[in-house]
Backbone as CSV, one residue per row, in Angstrom:
resi,resn,N_x,N_y,N_z,CA_x,CA_y,CA_z,C_x,C_y,C_z
1,UNK,0.836,-1.183,0.000,0.000,0.000,0.000,0.881,1.248,0.000
2,UNK,0.508,2.244,-0.761,1.289,3.481,-0.787,1.025,4.361,0.436
3,UNK,1.999,5.184,0.735,1.887,6.164,1.808,1.635,7.529,1.193
4,UNK,0.648,8.231,1.704,0.306,9.560,1.209,0.512,10.578,2.317
5,UNK,0.872,11.790,1.926,1.040,12.869,2.898,-0.157,13.814,2.803
6,UNK,-0.681,14.189,3.961,-1.802,15.132,4.034,-1.365,16.349,4.823
7,UNK,-1.874,17.510,4.401,-1.492,18.780,5.019,-2.744,19.652,5.167
8,UNK,-2.709,20.564,6.111,-3.865,21.424,6.403,-4.216,22.310,5.207
9,UNK,-5.522,22.470,4.958,-5.975,23.368,3.899,-5.780,24.820,4.322
10,UNK,-6.026,25.115,5.593,-5.866,26.471,6.120,-4.956,26.409,7.346
11,UNK,-3.667,26.714,7.178,-2.731,26.605,8.293,-3.103,27.445,9.516
12,UNK,-3.830,28.527,9.318,-4.212,29.393,10.441,-5.222,28.717,11.372
13,UNK,-5.968,27.752,10.847,-7.011,27.082,11.636,-6.672,25.618,11.878
14,UNK,-5.400,25.324,12.120,-5.001,23.928,12.273,-3.962,23.763,13.376
15,UNK,-3.693,22.522,13.724,-2.691,22.217,14.750,-1.314,22.030,14.095
16,UNK,-0.297,21.882,14.905,1.075,21.727,14.398,1.204,20.482,13.527
17,UNK,0.515,19.403,13.898,0.624,18.150,13.132,0.156,18.314,11.696
18,UNK,-0.992,18.896,11.482,-1.491,19.011,10.108,-0.884,20.199,9.365
19,UNK,-0.339,21.180,10.075,0.395,22.262,9.399,1.670,21.714,8.777
20,UNK,2.365,20.828,9.501,3.613,20.232,9.003,3.348,19.077,8.052
21,UNK,2.201,18.459,8.181,1.842,17.320,7.340,2.008,16.009,8.080
22,UNK,1.181,15.045,7.728,1.259,13.717,8.339,1.026,12.659,7.263
23,UNK,1.592,11.489,7.479,1.507,10.401,6.510,0.366,9.464,6.844
24,UNK,-0.279,8.952,5.791,-1.364,7.989,5.943,-1.122,6.862,4.946
25,UNK,-1.244,5.643,5.411,-1.090,4.471,4.565,-2.477,3.983,4.159
26,UNK,-2.763,4.024,2.850,-4.047,3.507,2.369,-3.922,3.106,0.909
27,UNK,-4.840,2.317,0.442,-4.830,1.833,-0.934,-5.028,2.945,-1.945
28,UNK,-4.652,2.662,-3.182,-4.757,3.644,-4.258,-6.205,4.064,-4.500
29,UNK,-7.124,3.126,-4.438,-8.530,3.425,-4.714,-9.313,3.872,-3.483
30,UNK,-8.659,3.910,-2.323,-9.336,4.357,-1.106,-9.194,5.869,-0.961
31,UNK,-10.219,6.486,-0.406,-10.108,7.929,-0.161,-9.394,8.133,1.174
32,UNK,-8.632,9.182,1.242,-7.882,9.480,2.459,-8.721,10.259,3.445
33,UNK,-8.111,10.702,4.519,-8.848,11.461,5.531,-9.253,12.839,5.001
34,UNK,-10.377,13.310,5.466,-10.842,14.650,5.097,-10.507,15.659,6.181
35,UNK,-10.162,15.149,7.373,-9.862,16.031,8.498,-8.669,15.485,9.280
36,UNK,-8.003,16.368,9.969,-6.866,15.996,10.814,-7.376,15.143,11.977
37,UNK,-6.702,14.030,12.271,-7.159,13.198,13.383,-6.994,13.863,14.751
38,UNK,-6.137,14.875,14.855,-5.920,15.549,16.143,-6.880,16.711,16.379
39,UNK,-6.978,17.624,15.387,-7.766,18.841,15.618,-9.050,18.908,14.787
40,UNK,-9.191,18.057,13.797,-10.401,18.045,12.984,-10.424,19.063,11.855
41,UNK,-9.321,19.787,11.645,-9.253,20.774,10.560,-9.234,20.065,9.209
42,UNK,-9.824,20.663,8.169,-9.817,20.045,6.840,-8.387,19.902,6.309
43,UNK,-8.108,18.757,5.683,-6.785,18.501,5.108,-6.921,18.124,3.639
44,UNK,-5.799,18.235,2.921,-5.762,17.854,1.513,-4.508,17.020,1.286
45,UNK,-4.527,16.233,0.224,-3.369,15.428,-0.123,-2.274,16.355,-0.641
46,UNK,-1.065,16.192,-0.140,0.057,17.036,-0.540,0.856,16.342,-1.643
47,UNK,1.470,17.138,-2.482,2.350,16.613,-3.517,3.737,16.488,-2.895
48,UNK,4.297,15.296,-2.958,5.631,15.088,-2.410,6.349,14.023,-3.230
49,UNK,7.640,13.937,-3.039,8.442,12.963,-3.767,8.069,11.550,-3.323
50,UNK,7.992,10.628,-4.256,7.646,9.253,-3.881,8.825,8.547,-3.227
51,UNK,8.515,7.570,-2.415,9.542,6.718,-1.835,9.726,5.554,-2.792
52,UNK,10.933,5.379,-3.254,11.212,4.301,-4.192,12.186,3.343,-3.545
53,UNK,11.787,2.106,-3.464,12.644,1.084,-2.877,13.243,0.246,-3.994
54,UNK,14.491,-0.099,-3.827,15.157,-0.932,-4.817,14.900,-2.404,-4.539
55,UNK,14.038,-2.695,-3.603,13.734,-4.077,-3.287,14.927,-4.781,-2.687
56,UNK,15.326,-5.869,-3.290,16.442,-6.639,-2.746,17.787,-6.021,-3.073
57,UNK,17.811,-4.974,-3.879,19.059,-4.334,-4.274,19.366,-3.175,-3.340
58,UNK,20.533,-3.167,-2.760,20.953,-2.021,-1.961,21.667,-1.033,-2.877
59,UNK,21.790,0.205,-2.444,22.460,1.207,-3.276,23.921,0.838,-3.489
60,UNK,24.544,0.202,-2.487,25.933,-0.229,-2.655,26.035,-1.256,-3.781
61,UNK,25.089,-2.155,-3.830,25.116,-3.206,-4.854,24.798,-2.629,-6.236
62,UNK,23.832,-1.718,-6.298,23.474,-1.113,-7.587,24.637,-0.327,-8.176
63,UNK,25.407,0.345,-7.315,26.496,1.199,-7.786,27.862,0.528,-7.686
64,UNK,27.875,-0.783,-7.492,29.156,-1.481,-7.419,29.828,-1.448,-8.795
65,UNK,31.142,-1.505,-8.796,31.898,-1.464,-10.051,31.494,-2.595,-10.984
66,UNK,31.317,-3.793,-10.434,30.930,-4.937,-11.269,29.576,-4.727,-11.931
67,UNK,28.606,-4.214,-11.176,27.272,-3.993,-11.745,27.298,-2.888,-12.799
68,UNK,28.061,-1.830,-12.551,28.162,-0.744,-13.534,28.793,-1.246,-14.832
69,UNK,29.867,-2.024,-14.721,30.526,-2.569,-15.919,29.578,-3.499,-16.684
70,UNK,28.838,-4.315,-15.937,27.906,-5.263,-16.567,26.856,-4.530,-17.403
71,UNK,26.540,-3.287,-17.037,25.530,-2.510,-17.763,26.143,-1.473,-18.701
72,UNK,27.432,-1.626,-19.001,28.057,-0.800,-20.024,28.662,0.508,-19.562
73,UNK,28.778,0.724,-18.265,29.374,1.949,-17.758,30.838,1.718,-17.421
74,UNK,31.602,2.792,-17.434,32.994,2.706,-17.023,33.132,3.410,-15.684
75,UNK,33.875,2.812,-14.789,34.102,3.427,-13.483,35.283,4.380,-13.575
76,UNK,35.496,5.157,-12.531,36.635,6.071,-12.509,37.948,5.331,-12.635
77,UNK,38.055,4.187,-11.983,39.268,3.371,-12.073,39.484,2.899,-13.501
78,UNK,38.418,2.468,-14.173,38.523,2.021,-15.570,39.041,3.151,-16.453
79,UNK,38.517,4.343,-16.257,38.916,5.491,-17.080,40.374,5.870,-16.836
80,UNK,40.810,5.805,-15.586,42.208,6.117,-15.270,43.150,5.080,-15.864
81,UNK,42.790,3.802,-15.725,43.650,2.724,-16.231,43.725,2.726,-17.753
82,UNK,42.660,3.120,-18.431,42.657,3.139,-19.901,43.335,4.387,-20.457
83,UNK,43.591,5.365,-19.599,44.230,6.597,-20.049,43.267,7.622,-20.626
84,UNK,41.964,7.337,-20.573,40.969,8.289,-21.081,40.879,9.538,-20.213
85,UNK,41.222,9.378,-18.945,41.184,10.474,-17.997,42.514,10.486,-17.247
86,UNK,43.068,11.658,-17.045,44.318,11.786,-16.301,44.113,12.753,-15.145
87,UNK,44.762,12.460,-14.055,44.682,13.348,-12.893,45.776,14.366,-12.937
């Protein structure tokens, strides 16, 4: 299930929680909350960056020299050893 962020429609009439925004976990086809659970002020879904998980791949593994070479990239070490780049 995706996580959505909700924020107060009118910050002047809301509590600190909904002014800063709060996360809600619900299905794509489910409607989210219409009011803040703490103060009852109207809230709206906020636009924010999505959380993307690489699943079983860690960032170290994705950016490892072996994985980069396997996908056609050259690492800094490769470029130095080939003479394409000099320090």
